[in-house]
C-alpha positions as CSV (number, residue, x, y, z in Angstrom):
1,M,0.0,0.0,0.0
2,V,1.3,3.5,-0.9
3,Q,2.0,5.6,2.2
4,P,0.2,8.9,2.4
5,Q,2.2,11.8,1.0
6,E,3.9,14.0,3.5
7,P,2.9,17.7,3.0
8,H,5.6,19.2,0.8
9,F,6.4,21.9,-1.7
10,F,9.3,22.8,-4.0
11,Q,10.7,26.1,-5.2
12,P,13.1,26.9,-8.0
13,L,15.6,29.5,-6.8
14,L,15.3,32.7,-8.7
15,P,17.5,35.9,-8.6
16,G,17.1,37.5,-5.1
17,F,16.5,34.1,-3.3
18,Q,19.4,34.8,-1.0
19,T,17.4,37.3,1.1
20,H,14.1,35.4,1.3
21,L,12.1,32.5,0.0
22,T,8.4,32.7,-0.9
23,I,6.1,29.9,0.3
24,P,3.6,28.8,-2.3
25,I,0.2,30.1,-1.5
26,V,-1.6,26.7,-1.8
27,F,0.8,25.1,0.7
28,F,0.7,28.2,3.0
29,S,-3.2,28.2,3.0
30,K,-3.5,24.5,3.6
31,H,-0.8,23.8,6.1
32,I,0.5,27.0,7.7
33,Q,-2.1,29.8,7.8
34,G,-4.1,29.6,11.1
35,K,-2.7,26.1,11.8
36,T,0.5,26.9,13.6
37,N,1.7,28.7,16.7
38,G,4.7,31.1,16.3
39,N,6.6,32.0,13.2
40,T,9.9,30.1,13.5
41,W,10.6,27.3,11.1
42,T,13.2,24.6,12.0
43,L,15.0,23.4,8.9
44,T,17.0,20.2,8.7
45,S,18.8,18.5,5.8
46,D,20.8,15.4,5.0
47,A,23.8,17.6,4.3
48,M,24.6,18.6,7.9
49,D,24.0,17.4,11.4
50,Q,22.5,20.7,12.6
51,T,19.3,22.6,12.4
52,W,18.5,26.2,11.3
53,Q,15.9,28.5,12.8
54,V,14.3,30.6,10.1
55,I,11.7,33.3,10.6
56,Q,8.5,33.3,8.6
57,E,7.0,36.7,7.8
58,E,3.7,36.4,6.1
59,R,4.5,34.1,3.2
60,R,8.2,34.6,3.2
61,L,11.1,32.9,5.0
62,T,13.4,35.8,6.0
63,R,15.8,36.0,8.9
64,G,17.9,32.9,9.1
65,W,17.2,31.9,5.5
66,K,20.4,33.5,4.2
67,E,22.5,31.5,6.6
68,F,20.8,28.3,5.5
69,A,21.2,29.1,1.8
70,E,24.9,30.0,2.3
71,A,25.6,26.8,4.4
72,H,24.2,24.7,1.5
73,D,25.8,26.8,-1.2
74,L,22.4,27.3,-2.9
75,R,22.5,28.9,-6.3
76,I,20.2,30.4,-8.9
77,G,18.5,27.6,-10.8
78,D,18.7,25.1,-7.9
79,I,15.5,23.5,-6.7
80,V,14.7,23.0,-3.0
81,I,12.0,20.6,-1.7
82,F,10.5,21.2,1.7
83,K,8.8,18.2,3.5
84,L,6.8,19.0,6.6
85,K,8.0,16.6,9.3
86,G,6.2,18.1,12.3
87,S,5.0,21.3,13.8
88,M,7.0,23.9,11.9
89,V,9.8,21.4,11.3
90,F,10.8,20.9,7.6
91,H,13.3,18.6,6.0
92,V,14.9,20.4,3.0
93,T,16.5,18.6,0.0
94,P,18.4,20.7,-2.5
95,F,18.8,19.8,-6.2
96,G,20.9,21.2,-8.9
97,P,19.2,22.7,-12.0
98,S,18.7,19.4,-13.7
99,C,17.3,17.8,-10.5
100,C,20.6,16.0,-9.6
101,D,20.9,15.9,-5.9
102,I,23.8,17.9,-4.4
103,Q,26.4,16.3,-2.3
104,Y,28.5,18.4,0.1
105,T,32.1,17.9,1.1
106,Y,33.5,19.8,4.1
107,P,36.8,21.4,5.0
108,N,39.1,19.8,7.4
109,S,40.1,23.0,9.1
110,M,38.6,26.5,9.7
111,E,41.2,27.9,7.3
112,E,39.6,25.9,4.5
113,A,36.0,27.0,5.4
114,H,36.0,29.9,2.9
115,D,36.4,27.4,0.1
116,H,33.1,25.7,1.0
117,Q,31.3,27.1,-2.0
118,N,33.4,24.9,-4.3
119,N,32.7,21.7,-2.3
120,R,29.5,20.5,-3.9
121,T,29.0,17.9,-6.6
122,G,26.1,16.0,-8.1
123,A,25.2,12.9,-6.1
124,R,22.3,11.2,-4.4
125,F,20.4,11.5,-1.1
126,S,17.1,9.7,-0.4
127,Y,15.4,10.8,-3.6
128,S,15.7,8.7,-6.7
129,W,17.1,10.2,-10.0
130,D,18.4,6.9,-11.3
131,Y,15.9,6.8,-14.1
132,C,16.1,9.0,-17.2
133,F,14.2,8.8,-20.4
134,K,14.3,10.6,-23.8
135,A,11.1,12.3,-25.0
136,E,10.7,13.4,-28.6
137,V,8.3,16.2,-29.7
138,T,6.0,14.6,-32.4
139,D,3.0,15.9,-34.3
140,S,0.8,13.3,-32.7
141,N,1.8,13.7,-29.0
142,V,1.5,17.5,-29.3
143,R,-1.9,17.3,-31.1
144,E,-3.3,14.8,-28.6
145,D,-1.6,16.6,-25.6
146,K,-0.3,13.2,-24.4
147,L,3.2,11.7,-23.8
148,N,3.5,8.0,-23.1
149,L,6.4,7.3,-20.8
150,P,8.6,4.2,-21.6
151,V,7.5,0.9,-20.1
152,G,10.8,1.0,-18.2
153,A,9.4,3.9,-16.1
154,T,7.2,1.3,-14.2
155,G,10.4,0.3,-12.3
156,C,11.2,3.8,-11.2
157,N,10.9,4.3,-7.5
158,A,9.8,7.9,-7.9
159,L,6.5,6.8,-9.6
160,N,3.5,4.9,-8.4
161,K,0.0,4.2,-9.7
162,E,-1.7,6.3,-7.0
163,C,0.1,9.5,-8.1
164,K,-2.2,11.5,-10.4
165,K,0.0,14.6,-10.9
166,A,3.6,15.4,-11.7
167,K,5.7,18.5,-12.7
168,L,7.8,19.0,-15.7
169,V,10.8,21.3,-15.0
170,N,12.9,22.9,-17.7
171,I,16.6,23.8,-17.4
172,E,15.8,27.2,-16.0
173,G,13.8,25.7,-13.2
174,K,10.4,26.8,-14.4
175,A,7.7,24.1,-13.7
176,W,4.5,23.0,-15.5
177,N,1.8,21.0,-13.8
178,V,0.7,17.8,-15.7
179,S,-1.7,15.0,-14.9
180,M,-0.3,11.5,-14.8
181,R,-2.1,8.2,-15.3
182,F,-1.2,4.5,-15.6
183,N,-2.5,2.6,-18.6
184,E,-3.3,-0.8,-17.1
185,S,-3.7,-2.6,-20.5
186,G,-0.5,-1.2,-21.9
187,G,1.5,-1.3,-18.7
188,F,2.8,2.3,-19.0
189,Y,2.5,5.7,-17.5
190,Y,1.4,8.7,-19.6
191,I,1.1,12.4,-18.9
192,K,-1.4,15.0,-20.1
193,G,-0.3,18.6,-20.4
194,W,2.6,18.0,-22.9
195,R,1.3,20.5,-25.4
196,K,1.6,23.5,-23.1
197,F,5.1,22.5,-22.0
198,C,6.1,22.2,-25.7
199,A,4.5,25.5,-26.7
200,E,5.9,27.6,-23.8
201,N,9.4,26.1,-24.4
202,K,9.1,27.0,-28.1
203,C,9.6,23.3,-29.1
204,H,9.5,22.2,-32.7
205,I,8.5,18.8,-34.1
206,G,11.6,16.6,-33.9
207,D,13.1,18.3,-30.8
208,S,13.9,15.9,-28.0
209,F,14.6,16.2,-24.3
210,V,16.2,13.9,-21.7
211,F,14.3,14.0,-18.4
212,N,15.5,13.0,-14.9
213,V,12.7,11.5,-12.9
214,V,13.0,12.7,-9.3
215,G,11.0,11.6,-6.2
216,D,10.7,9.0,-3.5
217,G,7.3,7.4,-4.3
218,N,5.5,9.5,-1.8
219,T,6.0,13.1,-3.0
220,L,4.9,14.7,-6.2
221,P,7.4,13.5,-8.9
222,L,9.5,15.9,-10.9
223,M,10.5,15.3,-14.4
224,C,13.4,17.6,-15.1
225,V,15.1,18.4,-18.4
226,C,18.6,17.2,-18.2
227,S,21.4,19.6,-19.2
228,P,23.3,18.5,-22.3
229,S,26.4,18.3,-20.2
230,K,25.0,15.8,-17.7
231,E,26.0,12.1,-17.6
232,C,22.3,11.0,-17.8
233,L,22.3,11.9,-21.5
234,K,24.6,8.9,-22.1
235,S,22.5,6.5,-20.0
236,A,19.1,7.5,-21.2
237,G,18.2,4.4,-23.2
238,D,14.5,4.4,-22.8
239,I,12.5,6.5,-25.3
240,A,9.1,8.0,-24.6
241,S,6.6,7.2,-27.4
242,S,4.0,9.3,-29.1
243,S,0.5,9.2,-27.8
244,R,-0.4,6.5,-30.3
245,V,-0.4,2.9,-29.1
246,N,-0.1,0.2,-31.7
């Protein structure tokens, strides 16, 4: 049985993020507004064995956020996922622009601490991004607003049949909501909302993307366009089909 999803939200980091982070209004209204006492968030991460106290002012995280962002060397284009673990306690997972998890290495001495911003690389935490697939823009899948995922996606830990929504994320970190379903007779997932993604990214017939699929099976999955320089381009053997099933 699929476990209930923990309340969560994700935010791409845009210019100016160093001073504050805006909480999405839907999450704020459902889980924060009128449901909590106080205005201090406790943030944790897999990167460090410490917590950060961050002040919430209306829908913004302000005082303390800069320290958290600097400690994790967050950069424009990164994506952060917040999972609500308890009353005002959030676990934060940072991703690079193509949804590759960020691994941190730390200095051995205080003298080396100023070099911390160079000590991060792509790696894995608890989220899965070990599945990539190639999607081609075709006349039929744009016309029918439907992209069938490869059958191999059924083995991806980030996806499950109970999940009805996903997000497509481009290289700049902008996200598009799509619906997701599982075709029982064909044994594959498919998404609806492909046409808008293609139109707003100025795609042409014949263009193709490689997507990283990110998630843990309980949170809303992200399908992130992989940068041409990423290793996943070499390993993306599965190819998404058009909406037509033979």
